[in-house]
Structure formats: C-alpha cells, structure tokens
C-alpha positions as CSV (number, residue, x, y, z in Angstrom):
1,M,13.2,-9.1,2.9
2,N,11.6,-10.1,-0.6
3,T,12.4,-8.0,-3.1
4,F,11.5,-7.3,-6.9
5,T,14.5,-9.3,-8.1
6,Q,13.1,-12.7,-7.1
7,F,10.5,-12.3,-9.8
8,G,13.5,-12.7,-12.6
9,L,12.4,-9.4,-14.3
10,K,14.3,-7.7,-17.0
11,P,17.1,-5.5,-15.5
12,E,15.4,-2.4,-17.6
13,I,12.1,-3.0,-15.3
14,L,14.1,-3.8,-12.2
15,K,16.3,-0.4,-12.6
16,A,13.1,1.5,-13.0
17,I,11.6,0.3,-9.9
18,E,14.9,0.8,-8.2
19,K,14.6,4.6,-9.3
20,I,11.0,5.0,-8.2
21,G,11.9,3.8,-4.7
22,Y,9.8,0.5,-4.7
23,E,11.8,-1.9,-2.4
24,E,9.8,-4.7,-1.0
25,P,6.8,-5.9,-3.2
26,T,3.3,-5.8,-1.6
27,E,1.1,-8.8,-0.8
28,I,-0.9,-8.7,-4.1
29,Q,2.6,-8.4,-6.1
30,N,4.1,-11.2,-4.5
31,R,1.1,-13.4,-5.4
32,A,0.1,-11.9,-8.8
33,I,3.3,-11.4,-10.4
34,P,4.5,-15.0,-10.6
35,A,1.2,-16.3,-11.7
36,L,0.7,-13.8,-14.5
37,L,4.3,-14.7,-15.4
38,D,3.3,-18.0,-15.9
39,G,0.6,-17.2,-18.2
40,K,-2.4,-17.5,-15.5
41,D,-5.7,-15.7,-15.8
42,I,-6.4,-13.6,-12.5
43,L,-9.2,-12.7,-10.5
44,G,-8.3,-10.4,-7.6
45,R,-10.4,-8.8,-4.9
46,A,-8.2,-5.7,-3.9
47,Q,-8.6,-2.3,-3.1
48,T,-6.4,0.7,-5.0
49,G,-3.6,1.2,-2.6
50,T,-2.7,-2.6,-2.3
51,G,-0.2,-2.3,-5.4
52,K,-2.4,-4.0,-7.9
53,T,-1.3,-1.7,-10.9
54,A,2.4,-3.1,-10.3
55,A,0.9,-6.3,-9.9
56,F,-0.4,-6.7,-13.6
57,A,1.7,-4.0,-15.1
58,L,5.1,-5.5,-14.5
59,P,4.5,-8.8,-15.6
60,I,2.9,-7.3,-19.2
61,L,5.7,-5.0,-19.6
62,E,8.1,-8.3,-18.8
63,R,6.1,-10.1,-22.0
64,V,5.1,-7.1,-24.3
65,D,7.5,-7.3,-27.6
66,P,8.8,-3.5,-28.6
67,Q,9.4,-4.9,-32.0
68,V,6.1,-5.8,-32.5
69,K,4.2,-2.0,-33.2
70,Q,0.8,-3.6,-32.5
71,I,-1.5,-3.5,-29.3
72,Q,-0.6,-6.3,-27.4
73,A,-2.0,-5.2,-24.1
74,L,-5.3,-3.9,-23.3
75,V,-6.3,-2.1,-20.0
76,M,-10.1,-1.1,-19.3
77,T,-10.6,1.6,-16.5
78,P,-14.3,2.8,-15.5
79,T,-12.7,6.8,-15.6
80,R,-10.3,8.8,-17.5
81,E,-8.8,10.1,-14.0
82,L,-7.9,6.1,-13.7
83,A,-6.9,5.5,-17.1
84,L,-4.4,8.4,-16.9
85,Q,-2.9,7.2,-13.7
86,V,-2.2,3.6,-14.9
87,A,-0.9,4.6,-18.2
88,K,1.6,7.1,-16.2
89,A,2.3,4.0,-14.0
90,F,3.2,1.6,-17.0
91,S,5.2,4.4,-18.3
92,Q,7.5,4.8,-15.3
93,Y,7.8,1.2,-14.9
94,G,8.8,0.5,-18.5
95,Q,11.2,4.0,-18.8
96,Y,14.0,2.0,-20.0
97,L,12.0,0.1,-22.4
98,N,11.3,1.1,-25.8
99,I,7.5,0.4,-25.5
100,K,4.9,2.8,-26.1
101,V,1.7,3.2,-23.7
102,L,-1.4,5.2,-24.9
103,P,-4.2,6.5,-22.6
104,V,-7.7,6.9,-24.6
105,Y,-10.8,8.3,-22.9
106,G,-13.6,10.5,-23.7
107,G,-13.6,14.1,-23.7
108,Q,-10.3,14.4,-25.7
109,S,-10.0,15.1,-28.8
110,Y,-9.5,11.9,-31.3
111,T,-6.3,13.6,-33.3
112,P,-3.4,13.0,-30.9
113,Q,-5.0,9.5,-30.1
114,L,-5.6,8.7,-33.8
115,K,-2.1,9.9,-34.4
116,S,-0.4,7.6,-31.7
117,L,-2.2,4.8,-32.8
118,K,-1.1,5.3,-36.3
119,D,2.4,5.4,-35.3
120,G,2.1,2.1,-33.3
121,V,1.7,1.5,-29.6
122,Q,1.9,-1.7,-27.8
123,I,-0.2,-1.0,-24.6
124,V,-3.6,0.6,-24.5
125,V,-5.2,2.1,-21.4
126,G,-9.0,3.4,-21.6
127,T,-12.3,3.8,-20.8
128,P,-14.7,1.5,-22.8
129,G,-16.6,4.0,-24.5
130,R,-14.0,5.6,-26.1
131,I,-12.1,2.0,-26.8
132,L,-15.1,1.1,-28.7
133,D,-15.3,4.4,-30.9
134,L,-11.6,3.9,-31.7
135,V,-12.4,0.3,-32.8
136,K,-15.7,0.4,-34.7
137,K,-16.1,4.2,-35.6
138,K,-12.7,5.4,-36.4
139,K,-11.6,1.9,-37.2
140,V,-8.0,2.7,-36.1
141,M,-7.8,0.3,-33.0
142,H,-7.3,-3.2,-33.8
143,L,-7.5,-5.8,-31.1
144,D,-6.7,-9.3,-32.7
145,Q,-3.1,-8.9,-31.5
146,V,-4.3,-8.2,-27.8
147,N,-2.3,-11.1,-25.7
148,F,-3.3,-9.4,-22.3
149,L,-6.3,-7.9,-21.1
150,V,-7.0,-6.4,-17.7
151,L,-10.2,-5.2,-16.3
152,D,-9.3,-2.9,-13.6
153,E,-11.8,-2.1,-11.0
154,A,-14.4,-3.9,-12.8
155,D,-17.1,-3.2,-10.3
156,E,-16.8,0.4,-10.9
157,M,-17.3,-0.1,-14.4
158,L,-20.7,-2.6,-14.2
159,A,-21.9,0.2,-11.6
160,M,-21.4,3.1,-14.2
161,G,-23.4,0.9,-16.6
162,F,-20.6,0.0,-18.9
163,I,-21.3,-3.7,-18.8
164,E,-22.3,-4.0,-22.7
165,E,-19.3,-2.4,-23.8
166,V,-16.9,-4.2,-21.6
167,E,-18.4,-7.6,-23.0
168,E,-18.1,-6.6,-26.6
169,I,-14.9,-5.3,-26.3
170,I,-13.8,-8.6,-24.7
171,R,-15.1,-10.4,-27.7
172,L,-13.1,-8.6,-30.3
173,T,-9.9,-10.0,-28.4
174,P,-8.6,-13.4,-29.2
175,D,-9.8,-16.2,-27.1
176,D,-6.2,-17.3,-26.2
177,R,-5.5,-14.0,-24.4
178,Q,-4.5,-13.8,-20.8
179,T,-7.1,-12.0,-18.6
180,S,-7.0,-10.3,-15.4
181,L,-9.9,-9.1,-13.5
182,F,-9.6,-6.8,-10.4
183,S,-12.4,-5.5,-8.3
184,A,-12.7,-4.4,-4.9
185,T,-15.9,-6.5,-4.2
186,L,-16.7,-9.8,-5.9
187,T,-20.2,-9.2,-6.3
188,K,-22.6,-11.9,-8.6
189,S,-22.5,-9.7,-11.6
190,I,-18.6,-9.7,-11.4
191,L,-18.3,-13.7,-10.7
192,N,-20.6,-14.2,-13.8
193,L,-18.5,-12.0,-16.0
194,A,-15.2,-13.7,-14.6
195,G,-16.9,-17.0,-15.0
196,Q,-17.7,-16.3,-18.9
197,Y,-14.3,-14.7,-20.0
198,L,-11.7,-15.8,-17.8
199,H,-9.9,-19.3,-18.0
200,Q,-9.4,-21.2,-14.8
201,P,-8.5,-18.2,-13.0
202,Q,-6.2,-17.9,-9.7
203,E,-8.2,-16.2,-7.2
204,I,-6.4,-13.4,-5.3
205,S,-7.8,-11.4,-2.3
206,I,-6.1,-8.8,-0.5
207,Q,-7.1,-7.2,2.6
208,G,-6.5,-3.3,3.0
209,K,-4.4,-2.3,6.5
210,Q,-5.0,0.9,8.8
211,V,-2.6,3.6,6.6
212,T,-4.3,6.8,8.1
213,V,-2.4,9.1,10.4
214,E,-3.5,8.4,13.9
215,Q,-3.2,12.2,15.1
216,T,-5.3,13.3,12.1
217,E,-9.4,13.8,13.4
218,Q,-11.5,12.7,10.3
219,R,-15.0,13.9,9.9
220,Y,-17.3,14.0,6.9
221,Y,-20.5,15.9,6.5
222,L,-23.0,14.5,4.0
223,V,-24.6,17.6,1.8
224,T,-25.9,18.0,-1.6
225,E,-24.1,19.2,-4.6
226,K,-25.6,22.3,-4.7
227,D,-25.0,23.4,-0.9
228,K,-21.2,22.5,-1.1
229,V,-19.9,26.0,-1.3
230,Q,-22.4,26.8,1.5
231,S,-21.3,24.1,3.6
232,L,-17.7,24.7,3.1
233,V,-18.2,28.4,4.1
234,R,-19.9,27.6,7.4
235,L,-17.1,25.2,8.3
236,L,-14.3,28.0,7.1
237,E,-16.3,30.4,9.5
238,T,-16.2,28.0,12.7
239,E,-13.2,25.8,12.3
240,K,-10.1,27.2,14.2
241,V,-8.3,27.3,10.7
242,E,-4.6,28.2,10.5
243,N,-4.2,27.1,6.9
244,V,-6.1,24.7,4.7
245,L,-5.4,22.3,1.8
246,L,-8.7,22.1,-0.1
247,F,-9.0,19.3,-2.3
248,T,-11.2,19.5,-5.6
249,R,-11.2,16.6,-8.3
250,T,-10.8,19.0,-11.5
251,K,-8.6,21.9,-12.1
252,I,-11.6,23.6,-13.4
253,R,-13.5,23.0,-10.2
254,A,-10.0,24.6,-8.4
255,S,-10.2,27.5,-10.2
256,E,-14.2,28.1,-9.7
257,L,-14.1,27.7,-6.1
258,S,-11.2,29.8,-5.6
259,D,-12.8,32.6,-7.6
260,T,-16.1,32.1,-5.3
261,L,-14.1,32.1,-2.1
262,T,-11.8,35.1,-3.1
263,S,-15.3,36.9,-3.7
264,M,-16.0,36.3,-0.2
265,N,-12.9,38.0,1.0
266,Y,-11.0,35.0,2.0
267,A,-7.3,34.7,1.4
268,V,-7.3,32.0,-1.3
269,E,-5.3,30.8,-4.4
270,A,-5.6,27.8,-6.5
271,L,-3.0,25.3,-7.6
272,H,-3.4,23.3,-10.7
273,G,-2.0,21.9,-13.7
274,D,-1.8,24.8,-16.4
275,L,0.4,27.2,-13.8
276,K,3.9,27.5,-15.1
277,Q,6.6,26.5,-12.1
278,A,7.5,30.0,-11.4
279,E,3.7,30.3,-10.7
280,R,3.2,27.6,-8.5
281,E,6.2,28.7,-6.6
282,K,5.1,32.3,-5.9
283,V,1.8,30.5,-4.9
284,M,3.7,28.3,-2.6
285,E,5.9,31.0,-0.7
286,R,2.7,33.1,-0.4
287,F,1.0,30.0,1.2
288,R,4.0,29.2,3.4
289,K,4.3,33.0,4.7
290,G,0.7,33.3,5.6
291,L,-0.3,35.5,3.1
292,V,-2.6,32.9,1.6
293,T,-4.3,30.8,4.1
294,I,-6.7,28.7,1.9
295,L,-4.9,26.5,-1.1
296,V,-7.3,25.0,-3.7
297,A,-5.6,22.1,-5.4
298,T,-5.9,19.0,-7.6
299,D,-4.1,15.8,-6.6
300,V,-2.0,16.3,-9.5
301,A,-1.1,19.6,-8.5
302,A,-0.4,18.9,-5.2
303,R,1.7,15.9,-5.8
304,G,5.4,16.1,-5.4
305,L,4.9,19.4,-3.5
306,D,6.3,20.0,0.0
307,I,2.7,21.0,1.6
308,Q,3.1,19.6,5.2
309,G,1.5,20.2,8.4
310,V,-1.5,22.4,7.5
311,S,-4.3,22.5,10.2
312,H,-6.9,21.4,8.1
313,V,-7.0,19.2,4.7
314,I,-10.6,19.4,3.2
315,N,-11.8,17.2,0.6
316,Y,-14.3,19.3,-1.3
317,D,-14.8,16.3,-3.4
318,V,-14.4,12.8,-2.3
319,P,-11.1,11.1,-4.1
320,L,-11.6,8.7,-6.8
321,D,-9.8,6.0,-4.7
322,A,-8.7,5.3,-1.2
323,E,-5.2,5.8,-1.7
324,G,-5.6,9.2,-2.9
325,Y,-7.8,10.0,0.3
326,V,-4.7,8.5,2.1
327,H,-2.3,11.0,0.3
328,R,-4.6,13.9,0.8
329,I,-4.8,13.7,4.6
330,G,-1.4,12.8,5.5
331,R,-0.4,16.4,4.7
332,T,-2.2,17.4,8.2
333,G,-0.9,15.9,11.7
334,R,2.5,15.9,10.8
335,A,5.5,15.9,13.6
336,G,3.2,15.2,16.5
337,K,0.8,17.9,15.7
338,S,-3.1,17.0,15.6
339,G,-4.2,18.1,12.2
340,I,-8.5,17.7,11.0
341,A,-9.3,16.1,7.5
342,I,-12.5,16.9,6.5
343,T,-14.9,15.4,3.6
344,L,-17.8,16.8,1.7
345,A,-19.7,13.8,0.7
346,V,-22.9,13.8,-1.4
347,P,-25.2,10.8,-1.4
348,G,-23.7,9.3,-4.4
349,D,-20.3,9.2,-2.6
350,K,-21.5,6.6,-0.4
351,R,-19.6,3.7,-2.3
352,R,-16.3,5.7,-2.2
353,M,-16.4,6.6,1.3
354,G,-17.3,2.7,2.3
355,A,-14.3,2.0,0.2
356,I,-12.0,4.6,2.2
357,E,-13.2,3.1,5.3
358,Q,-12.4,-0.6,4.3
359,Y,-9.2,0.2,2.9
360,T,-8.1,2.5,6.1
361,R,-9.7,0.1,8.5
362,K,-11.0,3.1,10.4
363,P,-14.5,4.5,10.2
364,I,-15.0,7.8,9.6
365,P,-17.7,9.6,11.8
366,R,-20.3,11.9,10.1
367,A,-20.8,15.0,11.8
368,E,-23.6,18.0,11.4
369,L,-22.9,21.3,10.0
370,P,-22.8,24.1,12.0
371,S,-25.6,26.4,12.0
372,I,-25.9,30.1,11.5
373,K,-25.9,30.6,15.2
374,D,-22.8,28.8,15.7
375,I,-21.2,30.9,12.9
376,H,-22.2,34.2,14.9
377,K,-21.2,32.5,18.2
378,R,-17.8,31.7,16.8
379,R,-17.3,35.4,15.4
380,N,-18.1,36.8,18.5
381,D,-15.5,34.6,20.4
382,H,-13.0,35.7,18.1
383,F,-13.7,38.9,18.1
384,V,-13.6,39.0,22.2
385,E,-10.1,36.9,21.8
386,R,-8.8,39.7,19.9
387,I,-10.0,42.8,22.0
388,V,-8.8,40.7,25.5
389,S,-5.4,40.2,23.7
390,R,-5.5,44.1,22.7
391,L,-6.4,45.0,26.5
392,A,-3.3,42.8,27.6
393,M,-1.0,45.5,26.1
394,D,-0.3,48.9,28.2
395,D,-0.3,51.5,25.8
396,H,-3.9,52.9,25.1
397,H,-3.6,56.5,26.3
398,S,-4.6,58.0,22.8
399,E,-7.7,56.2,22.8
400,Q,-8.8,56.8,26.2
401,E,-8.3,60.4,25.3
402,L,-10.8,59.9,22.4
403,V,-13.2,58.4,24.9
404,K,-13.2,60.9,27.2
405,Q,-13.5,63.5,24.1
406,I,-16.8,61.4,23.2
407,M,-18.1,61.2,26.5
408,E,-18.5,65.1,26.4
409,F,-21.0,64.8,24.2
410,G,-23.2,62.9,26.8
411,Y,-22.3,59.2,25.9
412,T,-21.6,56.5,28.5
413,P,-18.3,54.3,28.1
414,M,-20.8,51.5,27.4
415,D,-22.4,53.3,24.2
416,I,-19.2,54.5,22.8
417,A,-17.6,50.7,23.3
418,A,-20.7,49.3,21.4
419,A,-20.5,51.8,18.6
420,A,-16.7,51.4,18.3
421,I,-17.5,47.4,18.2
422,Q,-20.0,48.0,15.2
423,L,-17.7,49.9,13.4
424,S,-14.5,47.8,13.8
425,R,-16.5,44.9,12.6
426,Q,-17.8,46.4,9.3
427,G,-14.8,44.5,7.9
428,E,-15.7,41.2,8.5
429,K,-17.4,38.9,6.2
430,Q,-20.8,39.8,7.0
431,H,-21.5,39.5,3.3
432,T,-21.4,35.8,3.1
433,M,-24.2,35.3,5.9
434,E,-26.8,35.7,3.3
435,E,-24.9,33.3,0.7
436,I,-24.6,30.5,3.7
437,R,-28.1,30.7,4.4
438,T,-29.1,28.1,1.9
439,P,-30.9,25.6,3.7
440,V,-28.2,23.0,3.6
441,E,-30.1,20.9,6.6
442,S,-32.8,20.2,4.0
443,Y,-30.8,17.4,2.5
444,G,-33.5,14.3,3.5
445,R,-36.3,16.4,3.6
446,N,-39.5,14.5,2.2
447,R,-39.0,15.1,-1.6
448,D,-42.8,14.7,-1.8
449,S,-43.3,18.3,-0.7
450,M,-40.8,19.4,-3.2
451,P,-42.6,20.9,-6.4
452,S,-42.4,18.5,-9.3
453,R,-44.1,18.3,-13.0
454,Q,-45.3,14.5,-12.3
455,K,-48.5,15.5,-10.2
456,T,-50.1,12.2,-11.2
457,G,-47.1,9.8,-12.1
458,K,-49.3,9.0,-15.2
459,W,-47.3,10.8,-17.5
460,K,-46.7,8.6,-20.6
461,S,-44.5,11.3,-22.8
462,P,-40.8,10.7,-22.7
463,R,-40.4,14.1,-22.0
464,F,-41.5,13.7,-18.4
465,T,-39.8,11.4,-15.7
466,Q,-41.9,8.8,-13.7
467,E,-39.6,8.1,-11.2
468,K,-39.3,10.2,-7.7
469,G,-36.2,12.2,-7.3
470,M,-35.2,12.2,-10.6
471,V,-35.3,15.3,-13.3
472,R,-35.5,14.7,-17.2
473,L,-32.9,16.3,-19.4
474,S,-32.8,16.4,-23.2
475,I,-29.9,16.0,-25.6
476,N,-30.1,17.3,-29.3
477,L,-28.8,13.5,-30.6
478,G,-30.6,10.5,-30.9
479,K,-30.6,7.0,-33.1
480,T,-29.6,8.5,-36.3
481,D,-26.1,9.8,-34.7
482,S,-25.4,6.2,-33.4
483,I,-25.4,6.9,-29.6
484,H,-26.1,4.4,-27.1
485,P,-26.6,4.6,-23.4
486,G,-22.8,3.7,-22.7
487,N,-22.0,6.7,-24.4
488,I,-23.9,8.9,-22.5
489,V,-23.6,7.2,-18.7
490,G,-19.6,7.1,-19.4
491,A,-19.4,10.9,-20.4
492,I,-21.5,12.5,-17.9
493,A,-19.7,10.1,-15.2
494,N,-16.2,11.0,-16.2
495,T,-16.7,14.5,-16.7
496,T,-18.6,15.4,-13.8
497,G,-17.6,12.5,-11.5
498,I,-21.2,11.9,-10.5
499,P,-21.7,8.0,-9.9
500,G,-23.5,5.9,-12.8
501,S,-26.2,5.2,-10.0
502,A,-27.3,8.8,-10.4
503,I,-28.5,8.5,-13.9
504,G,-31.7,6.9,-14.3
505,A,-33.7,5.9,-17.5
506,I,-32.6,6.9,-20.9
507,D,-34.8,7.0,-23.7
508,I,-33.0,7.3,-27.1
509,Q,-35.4,8.6,-29.8
510,K,-34.9,9.2,-33.3
511,K,-33.1,12.5,-33.3
512,M,-33.1,13.3,-29.8
513,T,-32.8,11.6,-26.3
514,F,-34.3,11.9,-22.9
515,L,-32.6,10.8,-19.5
516,D,-33.2,11.1,-15.8
517,V,-30.7,12.7,-13.6
518,S,-30.9,12.6,-9.8
519,E,-32.1,16.1,-8.8
520,Q,-29.2,16.7,-6.5
521,Y,-26.8,16.5,-9.7
522,V,-28.7,18.3,-12.1
523,G,-27.1,21.5,-11.9
524,D,-23.6,20.1,-11.8
525,V,-24.6,18.0,-15.0
526,L,-26.0,20.9,-16.9
527,Y,-23.0,23.5,-16.0
528,Q,-20.1,20.8,-16.6
529,M,-21.3,19.2,-19.9
530,R,-22.1,22.4,-21.6
531,N,-19.2,22.2,-24.0
532,W,-19.8,18.3,-24.1
533,K,-19.3,16.4,-27.4
534,I,-20.2,12.5,-28.5
535,K,-18.6,11.2,-31.3
536,D,-17.0,14.4,-32.5
537,K,-20.7,16.1,-32.4
538,S,-21.7,19.2,-30.0
539,V,-24.0,18.1,-27.7
540,Q,-26.6,20.6,-26.2
541,I,-28.3,19.2,-23.0
542,Q,-31.0,21.0,-21.2
543,S,-33.8,20.2,-18.8
544,V,-37.2,19.6,-20.3
C-alpha cells in the first residue's frame, strides 16, 4: 500500500496527516504531489472530493519558509465557502508548522484581515474580488514574493465572471512562480488561460467514482427559489417521514427556514454555528428522542455530529460541491435500512447537479412534486391508519356510551362519526394548505404571458432591461465609487449562492449602476443583499 511517507514530506506534515486519519494517497495526490515537489506547473482536471486540496496544499507547506513573513503562496477560489474550506485544510495539514494561513473574502470586515496581513502571513486563500481590493485599494497585500499560485475550481471562477480579476492578479505575481490550475472541466477558456499563464504544465486528469450509499433512494425536484418553502411543505406532507435532516447553505437560511416551519406547527429546530455547545447538545437530544422531527442544519454545524440513520435527508440548497452532497446523504440509509435523499434544485443548479452525478457516477432522477390532491390523500390515509390502529384496542366502553347518548338526539352513528372526525382533525396543519397553494408547477410556463415593463423591447434607457426573463435592479454606487462588474457579480454570487450566469447585463453609470438579475432570483437578491457593502460603502439595491 502506498503511504504519504513516499513523498519525503517533513515529519511535522506526516504527523498532521496521521492525526487527521489519512492513510493512502488518492490518485491525484499520487500524481500531483511529486510533480509539484519537483517544481512543475500542473493543469489538473478533477472533481471536488478526489483529494485535490491536499494534492496542492502538502507540496506548498513543504516548501514555504516559515521564517519569511511574506505571502509566499496564493490560492484563488470562486466562493468564500471554498476559501474557508481550503484555508482550514492548510491549517490542519500545517498544524505542527509555524506557518500562518489567512482566508480573505468579501462580506467580511477588512479589520481582521488587515491585522493578519500586518502581522505577517505565508499563505493567503481568497476570492478574486477581495484579493484585488487588498492589493490595490488597501495596499496591504503584496504579491511580489509569491512562489506558488493555485487557481482552484477555475471553471467556476470563469463562470462567475472573474476572468478579468483572475488575470490581473496573476500578472501581479512573479513570472517564475509555480502555478497549479484545477478545474472540473477543461473548456476552451480554461485551456486558453492555462496556455497563457502556465509553463509547460503536467496534465493530470482524474475520474470520479461511485461513492454514494447504495441503499439510499435519490431524487431531485426542479423548483423556483420563491417556491422552495411551498415545495418543501408538499414533500413533508406526503413523504412517510420519521425524522429529517434538512440542509441549507447558510446559517441565516437555517434560522429563517426553522422559524417558517415552526410557524406551520412542525416540530423543528435549527442547528448552526452560532449555537453554544450546551445548546447544540440539547437540540440533538430532543432530535434523538423524537421530540424534534426536523433538524435544519448547515454543513459546518452538522460536521462531527453523530446524526445517522435518519429517514430523510433533504437538500433545501444544493451543496457547493459533490463531496458535500455525498457527506450529507450518507447520513441516511445506514445499517441496512433504506433512506431517501431529496434535493430541491433551482434552474441555476444545473451545473452543480451535473457535477454531482459525474462525481458519484450515478444519475439522480427528477421527480414531480405532489399535488394538493396528493396531500389530501396522504392526510386521509394517515388518519385512517390511526383510526384502524385505535379500533384494534379493546377498551372503547366510555366512548360507546357517549355515542349512545348522542343518538338519543336523533343522529345516526354515521353522522356522529363524521362530526367526531371533523373535530379531531381541526388540529391538523390545515392552515398550511393556503400557504402551499402557490403554483409551484408554474416553472416552465411561457414567460411571454407574464407581466413585464418591457412591452416592445425598444427601451433605450438603462433603467429597463431588454432581455427576457430578467429584472433590472439599481445600485446607489457607480464609477465615482471605483466599482467594476467583478465586485458586483462576486458579491452577489457569494452572498446569495446564485450562479454567476443568473446575473445579466451590468451598466455602471457615474453615480449608480443598473444590473439584470434572472427573475427567479430577484427576491433572493433583494432580501439577502439588504446589508451589502462594496469597498466599505453601504449599498442600497432595489428594483427599478
């Protein structure tokens, strides 16, 4: 069996790897680590989950000089979530080395990042927009000593519109740096980028493997963002749910979704990173005892917790990477039991769903959401099951006496039973029926039938979009504030999780900016970006 000792890594790195539990290198690690240690550039095609982070992190940690308080390695990622994930991996692998790692990304105060940079860090992991801000505006990040440059998930960065920022950052680093580019697909744009900035790279292509739990039934539903709650409720009302682990992408969404479901009389709790350990343990205890049937969690909050064997895992938000999907659904279908994994996907999730199928080598079938009629049938079937179960018990003497008493008023047993059923079912979640009447089936409806400001398609004013399916928004900042499209696309994509492709034309005026957002995401953008800042300036975003 191959082990990490074959690479000749420092004892401190090997000790950390052993502590983490790594035993045998993955294919990409076996091929990339020797090449990087040998000083070669790498062009790698690999999915998340193949071990590529360790493939580039271990050689960097081996060669970074802890005595030099300068940025020696720079890793660019498309999202802040990935930046945090990669930075954490560096810290774990280098826990016995005196090497400082700093994640930098938008949406976070500059203060802690500025302090860390002033104190001196050797490795920076960040998103292109924030990296450029720190280099050009704050003038506190210097890239002239960068020996190792990594572009992680380069295809995602290009899809989010970061190409200009990425190229500008690359040009700020020394020409003799070592460069690694990793992408799930090697598109023409990726190959052009590699051809321009990599020096005789060694190409490495890694295929994924089927890693999902075989007993788990997987399916997804295509919905719009505004219909997610209603779609979820329809599923909760019709699935034979014992307990549910419900995943959201952010702790804010976890809290909001928990509050919404609680208002609908579901037994639900939220589990997120802001909870203290004692509170987390109380939540978990109530979940294990069945007092709580739905646990809303983020990946970070669920990590390390013993939550196994649940009847349903529901991805309210599609995870950012395929490995995260596998970790989530692995919590159902344990110990020989069958489990169900459900994903609510919006049209913008198409690429991520494809990446998951490619990584797991297993198709995830699309299913149709249950109708209102299906919900009524499920409720009726459940009620009949309860009645039949109760009838199996022997002692109904006092209730039978009540029936006889009511019959004296001239009512038949059938009349009495019907009235009793009506009374007993008043406690059901009937109020949710109105809330789930939103026509979730409307996705795919002819958009030309929807009301629009764009009647003729001849508007010339920047206030109005000419692209079908898009809604124009305005921002109170413009050219005088030195903003550019990358700031806007990156901030929105990172904060809301919507794909860069959902953001259309951007028109930056002198003192304000207009941008097009796909109509299915407008509500999400307006709500989640309400406390948004660009370059420390408060942003007001509204529909035009």
